[in-house]
A tleap script that builds the chain and sets N, CA, C and O, in Angstrom:
source leaprc.protein.ff14SB
mol = sequence {
  NMET SER ALA SER GLU TYR PHE ARG VAL MET
  ARG ASP ALA GLN ASN PHE LEU LYS HIE ALA
  LYS ASP ASP ALA ASP GLY THR TYR VAL LEU
  ASN PRO ASP ASP THR ASP ALA LEU ALA PHE
  GLY ILE THR LEU ASN LEU GLY GLU LEU LYS
  LYS VAL MET PRO VAL HIE LEU SER ILE GLU
  GLU GLN VAL LEU GLN LEU TRP TYR LEU ALA
  CYS ARG GLU PRO VAL TYR LYS PRO ASP PHE
  GLU PRO TYR ARG ALA ALA ILE ALA LEU PHE
  GLY ASP LEU HIE LYS GLU PRO ARG ASP ASN
  ARG LEU ALA ALA GLY ARG LEU ALA LEU GLU
  LYS GLU LEU ASN GLY CGLY
}
set mol.1.N position { 1.358 -1.085 0.176 }
set mol.1.CA position { 0.029 -0.233 -0.115 }
set mol.1.C position { 0.913 0.922 0.340 }
set mol.1.O position { 1.745 0.795 1.239 }
set mol.2.N position { 0.639 2.318 -0.482 }
set mol.2.CA position { 1.389 3.009 -1.322 }
set mol.2.C position { 1.097 4.212 0.460 }
set mol.2.O position { 0.466 3.880 1.463 }
set mol.3.N position { 1.755 5.394 0.226 }
set mol.3.CA position { 1.688 6.198 1.684 }
set mol.3.C position { 0.374 6.727 1.284 }
set mol.3.O position { -0.549 6.858 2.088 }
set mol.4.N position { 0.293 7.038 0.009 }
set mol.4.CA position { -0.844 8.468 -0.322 }
set mol.4.C position { -2.347 7.019 0.070 }
set mol.4.O position { -3.540 7.287 0.217 }
set mol.5.N position { -1.819 5.838 0.126 }
set mol.5.CA position { -3.128 5.064 0.288 }
set mol.5.C position { -3.393 5.032 1.085 }
set mol.5.O position { -4.608 5.191 1.207 }
set mol.6.N position { -2.710 4.841 2.187 }
set mol.6.CA position { -3.083 4.398 3.736 }
set mol.6.C position { -3.351 5.743 4.431 }
set mol.6.O position { -4.094 5.722 5.413 }
set mol.7.N position { -2.857 6.839 4.048 }
set mol.7.CA position { -2.916 8.097 4.338 }
set mol.7.C position { -4.968 8.227 4.225 }
set mol.7.O position { -5.743 8.462 5.152 }
set mol.8.N position { -5.295 7.966 2.744 }
set mol.8.CA position { -6.975 8.230 2.687 }
set mol.8.C position { -7.500 7.396 3.799 }
set mol.8.O position { -7.798 7.789 4.927 }
set mol.9.N position { -7.572 6.175 3.318 }
set mol.9.CA position { -7.504 4.863 4.234 }
set mol.9.C position { -7.997 6.159 5.615 }
set mol.9.O position { -8.846 7.043 5.731 }
set mol.10.N position { -7.149 5.721 6.248 }
set mol.10.CA position { -7.065 6.700 7.467 }
set mol.10.C position { -7.637 7.760 7.743 }
set mol.10.O position { -8.023 8.064 8.872 }
set mol.11.N position { -7.774 8.574 6.532 }
set mol.11.CA position { -8.360 10.003 6.901 }
set mol.11.C position { -9.904 9.767 6.719 }
set mol.11.O position { -10.686 10.674 7.001 }
set mol.12.N position { -10.362 8.510 6.230 }
set mol.12.CA position { -11.876 8.189 5.094 }
set mol.12.C position { -12.929 8.780 6.267 }
set mol.12.O position { -13.802 9.595 5.968 }
set mol.13.N position { -12.752 8.291 7.586 }
set mol.13.CA position { -14.122 9.434 8.168 }
set mol.13.C position { -13.555 10.764 8.588 }
set mol.13.O position { -14.256 11.735 8.301 }
set mol.14.N position { -12.248 11.028 9.305 }
set mol.14.CA position { -12.424 12.335 9.705 }
set mol.14.C position { -12.943 13.445 7.938 }
set mol.14.O position { -13.675 14.430 7.833 }
set mol.15.N position { -12.120 12.639 6.828 }
set mol.15.CA position { -12.909 13.665 5.686 }
set mol.15.C position { -14.810 13.779 5.071 }
set mol.15.O position { -15.451 14.652 4.486 }
set mol.16.N position { -15.327 11.602 5.901 }
set mol.16.CA position { -16.588 12.174 5.652 }
set mol.16.C position { -17.015 13.103 6.752 }
set mol.16.O position { -18.173 13.453 6.523 }
set mol.17.N position { -16.553 13.641 7.845 }
set mol.17.CA position { -16.891 14.405 9.385 }
set mol.17.C position { -16.987 15.772 8.588 }
set mol.17.O position { -17.972 16.475 8.366 }
set mol.18.N position { -15.286 15.974 8.124 }
set mol.18.CA position { -15.541 17.438 7.125 }
set mol.18.C position { -16.511 18.375 6.135 }
set mol.18.O position { -17.025 19.493 6.111 }
set mol.19.N position { -16.404 17.104 5.301 }
set mol.19.CA position { -17.692 17.281 4.682 }
set mol.19.C position { -19.531 17.365 4.645 }
set mol.19.O position { -20.367 17.442 3.744 }
set mol.20.N position { -19.556 17.328 5.524 }
set mol.20.CA position { -20.903 16.653 6.124 }
set mol.20.C position { -21.947 17.309 5.933 }
set mol.20.O position { -23.078 16.897 5.674 }
set mol.21.N position { -21.324 19.013 6.143 }
set mol.21.CA position { -22.548 19.909 5.611 }
set mol.21.C position { -22.817 20.291 3.744 }
set mol.21.O position { -23.633 21.045 3.213 }
set mol.22.N position { -21.961 19.582 3.265 }
set mol.22.CA position { -21.927 19.358 2.185 }
set mol.22.C position { -23.395 17.955 1.925 }
set mol.22.O position { -23.974 17.847 0.844 }
set mol.23.N position { -23.638 17.288 2.838 }
set mol.23.CA position { -24.106 16.245 2.734 }
set mol.23.C position { -24.591 15.762 3.938 }
set mol.23.O position { -23.941 15.335 4.892 }
set mol.24.N position { -26.214 15.905 3.764 }
set mol.24.CA position { -26.697 16.398 5.755 }
set mol.24.C position { -27.177 15.197 5.506 }
set mol.24.O position { -27.100 14.447 6.479 }
set mol.25.N position { -27.664 14.724 4.519 }
set mol.25.CA position { -27.879 12.633 4.459 }
set mol.25.C position { -27.191 11.464 4.889 }
set mol.25.O position { -27.704 10.459 5.383 }
set mol.26.N position { -25.729 11.725 4.611 }
set mol.26.CA position { -24.831 10.818 4.174 }
set mol.26.C position { -24.824 10.273 5.547 }
set mol.26.O position { -24.993 10.935 6.571 }
set mol.27.N position { -24.605 8.959 5.466 }
set mol.27.CA position { -23.675 7.955 6.337 }
set mol.27.C position { -22.704 7.477 6.456 }
set mol.27.O position { -22.594 6.676 5.528 }
set mol.28.N position { -21.624 7.454 7.229 }
set mol.28.CA position { -20.568 6.777 7.398 }
set mol.28.C position { -20.816 4.999 8.178 }
set mol.28.O position { -21.371 4.841 9.265 }
set mol.29.N position { -20.445 4.226 7.601 }
set mol.29.CA position { -20.412 2.727 8.362 }
set mol.29.C position { -19.320 2.400 9.051 }
set mol.29.O position { -18.289 1.915 8.586 }
set mol.30.N position { -19.538 2.655 10.115 }
set mol.30.CA position { -18.251 2.137 10.888 }
set mol.30.C position { -17.648 0.716 11.233 }
set mol.30.O position { -18.274 -0.077 11.936 }
set mol.31.N position { -16.427 0.437 10.715 }
set mol.31.CA position { -16.181 -1.007 10.849 }
set mol.31.C position { -15.408 -0.645 12.604 }
set mol.31.O position { -15.074 0.428 13.106 }
set mol.32.N position { -15.369 -1.579 12.959 }
set mol.32.CA position { -15.060 -1.273 14.588 }
set mol.32.C position { -13.317 -2.199 14.184 }
set mol.32.O position { -12.364 -1.871 14.890 }
set mol.33.N position { -13.154 -2.957 13.400 }
set mol.33.CA position { -11.966 -3.979 12.880 }
set mol.33.C position { -11.323 -2.571 12.443 }
set mol.33.O position { -10.238 -2.426 13.007 }
set mol.34.N position { -11.687 -1.398 11.541 }
set mol.34.CA position { -10.378 -0.608 11.512 }
set mol.34.C position { -10.365 0.557 12.274 }
set mol.34.O position { -9.489 1.403 12.091 }
set mol.35.N position { -11.719 0.766 13.563 }
set mol.35.CA position { -10.992 1.479 14.373 }
set mol.35.C position { -9.800 0.366 15.270 }
set mol.35.O position { -8.716 0.870 15.561 }
set mol.36.N position { -10.024 -0.907 15.616 }
set mol.36.CA position { -9.083 -1.661 16.138 }
set mol.36.C position { -7.946 -1.084 15.716 }
set mol.36.O position { -7.240 -0.190 16.182 }
set mol.37.N position { -7.866 -2.096 14.254 }
set mol.37.CA position { -6.674 -1.279 13.008 }
set mol.37.C position { -6.583 0.205 13.583 }
set mol.37.O position { -5.463 0.219 14.093 }
set mol.38.N position { -7.022 1.171 13.733 }
set mol.38.CA position { -6.506 2.830 14.192 }
set mol.38.C position { -5.830 2.748 15.692 }
set mol.38.O position { -4.918 3.556 15.861 }
set mol.39.N position { -6.080 2.063 16.582 }
set mol.39.CA position { -5.668 2.095 18.108 }
set mol.39.C position { -4.494 1.138 17.682 }
set mol.39.O position { -3.459 1.212 18.344 }
set mol.40.N position { -4.541 0.500 16.936 }
set mol.40.CA position { -2.677 -0.033 17.055 }
set mol.40.C position { -2.350 0.310 16.808 }
set mol.40.O position { -1.307 0.519 17.427 }
set mol.41.N position { -2.455 0.798 15.932 }
set mol.41.CA position { -1.124 1.222 14.787 }
set mol.41.C position { -0.439 3.411 15.705 }
set mol.41.O position { 0.601 4.065 15.630 }
set mol.42.N position { -1.609 3.593 16.295 }
set mol.42.CA position { -1.496 4.488 16.870 }
set mol.42.C position { -0.297 4.284 18.074 }
set mol.42.O position { 0.605 5.118 18.136 }
set mol.43.N position { -0.330 3.227 18.949 }
set mol.43.CA position { 0.211 2.718 19.622 }
set mol.43.C position { 1.971 2.207 19.035 }
set mol.43.O position { 3.069 2.581 19.446 }
set mol.44.N position { 1.697 1.486 18.225 }
set mol.44.CA position { 2.983 1.760 17.102 }
set mol.44.C position { 3.601 2.561 17.177 }
set mol.44.O position { 4.623 2.551 17.862 }
set mol.45.N position { 3.121 3.734 16.364 }
set mol.45.CA position { 3.515 4.868 16.016 }
set mol.45.C position { 4.370 5.600 17.688 }
set mol.45.O position { 5.519 6.040 17.736 }
set mol.46.N position { 3.559 5.538 18.656 }
set mol.46.CA position { 3.608 5.622 20.438 }
set mol.46.C position { 5.199 4.692 20.600 }
set mol.46.O position { 6.214 5.051 21.197 }
set mol.47.N position { 5.059 3.988 20.180 }
set mol.47.CA position { 6.712 3.174 20.556 }
set mol.47.C position { 7.887 3.965 19.559 }
set mol.47.O position { 9.055 4.273 19.794 }
set mol.48.N position { 6.997 4.149 18.303 }
set mol.48.CA position { 8.202 4.593 17.822 }
set mol.48.C position { 9.336 6.018 18.124 }
set mol.48.O position { 10.269 6.422 17.430 }
set mol.49.N position { 8.921 6.414 19.136 }
set mol.49.CA position { 9.200 7.661 20.217 }
set mol.49.C position { 10.341 7.530 20.670 }
set mol.49.O position { 11.321 8.275 20.640 }
set mol.50.N position { 10.093 6.087 21.291 }
set mol.50.CA position { 11.502 5.492 21.941 }
set mol.50.C position { 12.834 6.379 21.641 }
set mol.50.O position { 13.579 7.046 22.358 }
set mol.51.N position { 12.782 6.032 20.040 }
set mol.51.CA position { 13.677 6.559 19.523 }
set mol.51.C position { 14.867 7.640 19.555 }
set mol.51.O position { 16.087 7.606 19.392 }
set mol.52.N position { 13.971 8.543 19.824 }
set mol.52.CA position { 13.703 9.908 19.613 }
set mol.52.C position { 14.229 10.774 21.405 }
set mol.52.O position { 15.175 11.374 21.915 }
set mol.53.N position { 12.462 10.139 21.826 }
set mol.53.CA position { 12.463 10.957 23.393 }
set mol.53.C position { 11.818 9.756 24.172 }
set mol.53.O position { 11.317 8.777 23.619 }
set mol.54.N position { 11.897 9.964 25.557 }
set mol.54.CA position { 11.940 9.024 26.504 }
set mol.54.C position { 10.149 8.576 26.765 }
set mol.54.O position { 9.484 8.899 27.750 }
set mol.55.N position { 9.590 7.626 25.380 }
set mol.55.CA position { 8.298 7.827 26.003 }
set mol.55.C position { 7.684 6.366 26.071 }
set mol.55.O position { 7.572 5.912 24.932 }
set mol.56.N position { 7.360 5.709 26.808 }
set mol.56.CA position { 6.888 4.526 27.508 }
set mol.56.C position { 5.410 4.111 27.501 }
set mol.56.O position { 4.610 4.874 28.042 }
set mol.57.N position { 4.966 2.954 26.930 }
set mol.57.CA position { 3.737 3.043 27.041 }
set mol.57.C position { 3.179 2.112 27.700 }
set mol.57.O position { 3.366 0.920 27.942 }
set mol.58.N position { 2.263 3.128 27.999 }
set mol.58.CA position { 1.611 2.616 29.793 }
set mol.58.C position { 1.056 1.041 29.218 }
set mol.58.O position { 1.222 0.387 28.189 }
set mol.59.N position { 0.490 0.902 30.198 }
set mol.59.CA position { -0.392 -0.943 30.375 }
set mol.59.C position { -1.453 -1.077 29.296 }
set mol.59.O position { -1.599 -1.998 28.493 }
set mol.60.N position { -2.324 0.287 29.482 }
set mol.60.CA position { -3.649 0.187 28.353 }
set mol.60.C position { -3.233 -0.056 27.300 }
set mol.60.O position { -4.002 -0.702 26.588 }
set mol.61.N position { -1.955 0.299 26.738 }
set mol.61.CA position { -1.036 0.485 25.062 }
set mol.61.C position { -0.564 -0.719 24.933 }
set mol.61.O position { -0.714 -1.352 23.889 }
set mol.62.N position { 0.010 -1.147 25.880 }
set mol.62.CA position { 0.691 -2.830 25.595 }
set mol.62.C position { 0.267 -3.986 25.488 }
set mol.62.O position { 0.798 -4.981 24.995 }
set mol.63.N position { -1.240 -3.765 26.219 }
set mol.63.CA position { -2.228 -4.439 26.502 }
set mol.63.C position { -3.651 -4.522 25.053 }
set mol.63.O position { -4.397 -5.343 24.520 }
set mol.64.N position { -3.429 -3.611 25.017 }
set mol.64.CA position { -3.946 -3.394 23.375 }
set mol.64.C position { -3.583 -4.100 22.102 }
set mol.64.O position { -4.145 -4.716 21.197 }
set mol.65.N position { -1.913 -3.575 22.596 }
set mol.65.CA position { -1.034 -4.369 21.384 }
set mol.65.C position { -1.315 -5.631 21.332 }
set mol.65.O position { -1.508 -6.063 20.196 }
set mol.66.N position { -1.407 -6.423 22.259 }
set mol.66.CA position { -1.249 -7.810 22.421 }
set mol.66.C position { -2.603 -8.680 22.305 }
set mol.66.O position { -2.778 -9.865 22.019 }
set mol.67.N position { -3.261 -7.911 22.549 }
set mol.67.CA position { -4.662 -7.821 22.453 }
set mol.67.C position { -5.550 -7.917 20.492 }
set mol.67.O position { -6.452 -8.571 19.970 }
set mol.68.N position { -4.490 -6.739 20.022 }
set mol.68.CA position { -4.698 -6.535 18.605 }
set mol.68.C position { -4.264 -7.602 18.010 }
set mol.68.O position { -4.911 -7.969 17.029 }
set mol.69.N position { -3.061 -8.404 18.418 }
set mol.69.CA position { -2.585 -9.651 17.696 }
set mol.69.C position { -2.983 -10.399 18.004 }
set mol.69.O position { -2.636 -11.352 17.305 }
set mol.70.N position { -4.130 -10.885 19.340 }
set mol.70.CA position { -3.975 -12.315 19.159 }
set mol.70.C position { -5.528 -12.334 18.885 }
set mol.70.O position { -6.190 -13.301 19.262 }
set mol.71.N position { -6.152 -11.199 18.185 }
set mol.71.CA position { -7.246 -10.887 17.592 }
set mol.71.C position { -7.502 -11.302 16.262 }
set mol.71.O position { -8.505 -11.833 15.784 }
set mol.72.N position { -6.162 -10.889 15.619 }
set mol.72.CA position { -5.945 -11.476 13.825 }
set mol.72.C position { -5.518 -12.726 13.467 }
set mol.72.O position { -4.803 -13.357 14.246 }
set mol.73.N position { -5.832 -13.167 12.449 }
set mol.73.CA position { -5.096 -14.574 12.305 }
set mol.73.C position { -4.027 -14.835 12.202 }
set mol.73.O position { -3.401 -13.975 11.583 }
set mol.74.N position { -3.392 -15.757 12.563 }
set mol.74.CA position { -1.968 -15.968 12.865 }
set mol.74.C position { -1.251 -15.630 11.210 }
set mol.74.O position { -1.498 -15.968 10.052 }
set mol.75.N position { -0.565 -15.041 11.694 }
set mol.75.CA position { 0.305 -14.434 9.983 }
set mol.75.C position { 1.779 -14.685 10.460 }
set mol.75.O position { 2.658 -14.776 9.602 }
set mol.76.N position { 2.108 -14.807 11.876 }
set mol.76.CA position { 3.481 -14.294 12.240 }
set mol.76.C position { 4.149 -16.119 12.418 }
set mol.76.O position { 3.361 -17.055 12.553 }
set mol.77.N position { 5.585 -16.309 12.383 }
set mol.77.CA position { 5.685 -17.238 13.020 }
set mol.77.C position { 5.808 -17.477 14.571 }
set mol.77.O position { 6.241 -16.619 15.340 }
set mol.78.N position { 5.381 -18.740 14.955 }
set mol.78.CA position { 5.254 -19.505 16.221 }
set mol.78.C position { 6.074 -18.320 17.141 }
set mol.78.O position { 5.758 -17.592 18.081 }
set mol.79.N position { 7.371 -18.556 16.290 }
set mol.79.CA position { 8.453 -17.903 17.927 }
set mol.79.C position { 8.355 -15.788 17.988 }
set mol.79.O position { 8.893 -14.978 18.743 }
set mol.80.N position { 7.422 -15.621 16.817 }
set mol.80.CA position { 7.184 -14.194 17.005 }
set mol.80.C position { 7.556 -13.762 18.505 }
set mol.80.O position { 6.652 -14.321 19.126 }
set mol.81.N position { 8.174 -13.244 19.253 }
set mol.81.CA position { 7.540 -12.314 20.500 }
set mol.81.C position { 6.660 -11.717 21.062 }
set mol.81.O position { 6.131 -11.822 22.169 }
set mol.82.N position { 6.548 -11.138 20.302 }
set mol.82.CA position { 5.234 -10.844 20.692 }
set mol.82.C position { 3.238 -11.216 20.184 }
set mol.82.O position { 2.043 -11.077 20.446 }
set mol.83.N position { 4.119 -11.665 19.449 }
set mol.83.CA position { 2.525 -12.787 19.003 }
set mol.83.C position { 2.557 -13.593 20.003 }
set mol.83.O position { 1.479 -13.654 20.594 }
set mol.84.N position { 4.094 -14.793 20.783 }
set mol.84.CA position { 3.430 -16.055 21.400 }
set mol.84.C position { 3.050 -15.318 22.806 }
set mol.84.O position { 2.345 -15.972 23.575 }
set mol.85.N position { 3.532 -13.777 23.277 }
set mol.85.CA position { 3.009 -13.233 24.521 }
set mol.85.C position { 1.541 -12.799 24.358 }
set mol.85.O position { 1.010 -12.456 25.415 }
set mol.86.N position { 0.617 -12.731 23.021 }
set mol.86.CA position { -0.464 -12.390 22.842 }
set mol.86.C position { -1.167 -13.414 23.174 }
set mol.86.O position { -2.158 -13.454 23.903 }
set mol.87.N position { -0.542 -14.393 22.529 }
set mol.87.CA position { -1.599 -15.797 22.539 }
set mol.87.C position { -1.249 -15.941 24.331 }
set mol.87.O position { -2.247 -16.022 25.047 }
set mol.88.N position { -0.538 -15.956 24.685 }
set mol.88.CA position { 0.325 -16.342 25.982 }
set mol.88.C position { -1.197 -15.980 26.772 }
set mol.88.O position { -2.016 -16.856 27.050 }
set mol.89.N position { -1.436 -14.112 27.147 }
set mol.89.CA position { -2.243 -13.945 27.965 }
set mol.89.C position { -3.248 -14.179 27.435 }
set mol.89.O position { -3.764 -14.869 28.313 }
set mol.90.N position { -4.516 -14.113 26.036 }
set mol.90.CA position { -5.177 -14.121 25.583 }
set mol.90.C position { -5.717 -15.354 25.017 }
set mol.90.O position { -6.933 -15.542 25.056 }
set mol.91.N position { -4.934 -16.206 24.498 }
set mol.91.CA position { -5.614 -17.166 23.672 }
set mol.91.C position { -5.152 -16.519 22.366 }
set mol.91.O position { -4.545 -15.468 22.164 }
set mol.92.N position { -5.637 -17.494 21.511 }
set mol.92.CA position { -6.698 -17.226 20.005 }
set mol.92.C position { -7.141 -16.462 19.558 }
set mol.92.O position { -6.497 -16.395 18.511 }
set mol.93.N position { -8.048 -15.502 19.512 }
set mol.93.CA position { -8.879 -14.865 19.853 }
set mol.93.C position { -9.625 -14.319 17.914 }
set mol.93.O position { -10.331 -13.427 17.444 }
set mol.94.N position { -8.968 -15.386 17.483 }
set mol.94.CA position { -9.625 -14.783 16.018 }
set mol.94.C position { -10.425 -14.997 15.551 }
set mol.94.O position { -10.840 -14.247 14.668 }
set mol.95.N position { -11.109 -16.209 15.916 }
set mol.95.CA position { -12.017 -17.079 15.234 }
set mol.95.C position { -13.810 -16.696 16.772 }
set mol.95.O position { -14.905 -17.258 16.730 }
set mol.96.N position { -13.393 -15.740 17.702 }
set mol.96.CA position { -13.766 -15.492 18.800 }
set mol.96.C position { -14.800 -14.458 18.109 }
set mol.96.O position { -14.399 -14.042 17.022 }
set mol.97.N position { -16.168 -13.921 18.572 }
set mol.97.CA position { -17.348 -13.399 18.546 }
set mol.97.C position { -16.681 -12.163 18.894 }
set mol.97.O position { -15.813 -12.381 19.740 }
set mol.98.N position { -16.786 -10.608 18.462 }
set mol.98.CA position { -16.305 -9.455 18.984 }
set mol.98.C position { -16.294 -8.973 20.711 }
set mol.98.O position { -15.529 -8.292 21.395 }
set mol.99.N position { -17.587 -9.732 20.979 }
set mol.99.CA position { -18.010 -9.405 21.917 }
set mol.99.C position { -17.277 -10.162 23.001 }
set mol.99.O position { -16.807 -9.777 24.072 }
set mol.100.N position { -17.307 -11.167 22.507 }
set mol.100.CA position { -15.873 -12.059 23.800 }
set mol.100.C position { -14.363 -12.021 23.407 }
set mol.100.O position { -13.492 -12.481 24.146 }
set mol.101.N position { -14.125 -11.483 22.277 }
set mol.101.CA position { -12.547 -10.626 22.123 }
set mol.101.C position { -12.388 -9.447 23.117 }
set mol.101.O position { -11.377 -9.244 23.789 }
set mol.102.N position { -13.885 -8.450 23.128 }
set mol.102.CA position { -13.394 -7.218 23.848 }
set mol.102.C position { -13.825 -7.671 25.170 }
set mol.102.O position { -13.442 -6.920 26.067 }
set mol.103.N position { -14.711 -8.973 25.663 }
set mol.103.CA position { -14.412 -8.741 26.969 }
set mol.103.C position { -13.192 -9.876 27.965 }
set mol.103.O position { -13.242 -10.262 29.133 }
set mol.104.N position { -11.897 -10.199 26.545 }
set mol.104.CA position { -11.152 -11.581 26.959 }
set mol.104.C position { -9.859 -9.389 27.194 }
set mol.104.O position { -9.134 -9.004 28.111 }
set mol.105.N position { -10.044 -9.073 26.572 }
set mol.105.CA position { -9.100 -7.494 26.528 }
set mol.105.C position { -9.532 -6.836 27.985 }
set mol.105.O position { -8.762 -6.648 28.927 }
set mol.106.N position { -10.972 -6.524 27.946 }
set mol.106.CA position { -11.209 -6.031 29.329 }
set mol.106.C position { -10.398 -6.665 30.468 }
set mol.106.O position { -9.484 -6.145 31.108 }
set mol.107.N position { -10.965 -8.001 30.598 }
set mol.107.CA position { -10.541 -8.727 31.735 }
set mol.107.C position { -8.930 -8.630 31.812 }
set mol.107.O position { -8.404 -7.863 32.618 }
set mol.108.N position { -8.502 -9.084 31.323 }
set mol.108.CA position { -6.566 -8.821 31.222 }
set mol.108.C position { -6.205 -7.614 31.715 }
set mol.108.O position { -5.513 -7.442 32.718 }
set mol.109.N position { -6.783 -6.571 30.846 }
set mol.109.CA position { -6.221 -4.982 31.375 }
set mol.109.C position { -6.972 -5.111 32.860 }
set mol.109.O position { -6.148 -5.232 33.766 }
set mol.110.N position { -8.064 -5.110 33.205 }
set mol.110.CA position { -8.223 -4.785 34.530 }
set mol.110.C position { -7.313 -5.602 35.410 }
set mol.110.O position { -6.791 -5.201 36.450 }
set mol.111.N position { -7.158 -7.062 34.747 }
set mol.111.CA position { -5.913 -7.901 35.721 }
set mol.111.C position { -4.391 -6.886 35.588 }
set mol.111.O position { -3.998 -6.448 36.669 }
set mol.112.N position { -3.902 -6.667 34.862 }
set mol.112.CA position { -2.853 -6.008 34.879 }
set mol.112.C position { -2.968 -4.197 35.478 }
set mol.112.O position { -2.145 -3.429 35.976 }
set mol.113.N position { -3.796 -4.131 35.270 }
set mol.113.CA position { -3.972 -2.691 35.942 }
set mol.113.C position { -4.438 -2.382 37.546 }
set mol.113.O position { -4.373 -1.325 38.172 }
set mol.114.N position { -5.058 -4.058 38.072 }
set mol.114.CA position { -4.558 -4.348 39.359 }
set mol.114.C position { -3.423 -5.464 39.751 }
set mol.114.O position { -3.421 -6.438 40.504 }
set mol.115.N position { -2.340 -4.784 38.774 }
set mol.115.CA position { -0.951 -5.809 40.055 }
set mol.115.C position { -0.735 -7.176 38.841 }
set mol.115.O position { 0.360 -7.707 39.029 }
set mol.116.N position { -1.381 -7.710 37.891 }
set mol.116.CA position { -1.297 -8.687 37.176 }
set mol.116.C position { -1.879 -9.886 38.252 }
set mol.116.O position { -1.952 -11.059 37.888 }
savepdb mol mol.pdb
quit
């Protein structure tokens, strides 16, 4: 995917809202998977800031990253450490209904916030 295509996709909702006055009856269908991917991408970008400034991902951001990996169909080598950590924490969630995936994420986050 080219950089321009990536930014077009990432700004889709923003552009819809920006031009809403031109189409008052328009609707935007939100895909929750797109929201998940956006949040995951944001946490990855935050992690990249470590290279130029002292930034540490919060517990919430770390859990979100692992949750996102556990919710995706496995495309990683089994020895890919972040994927192994995701499966160890959540199990394989990619075939679970969204409600179950969200519940697993909430439970893991509460556990981590309460000291593991």
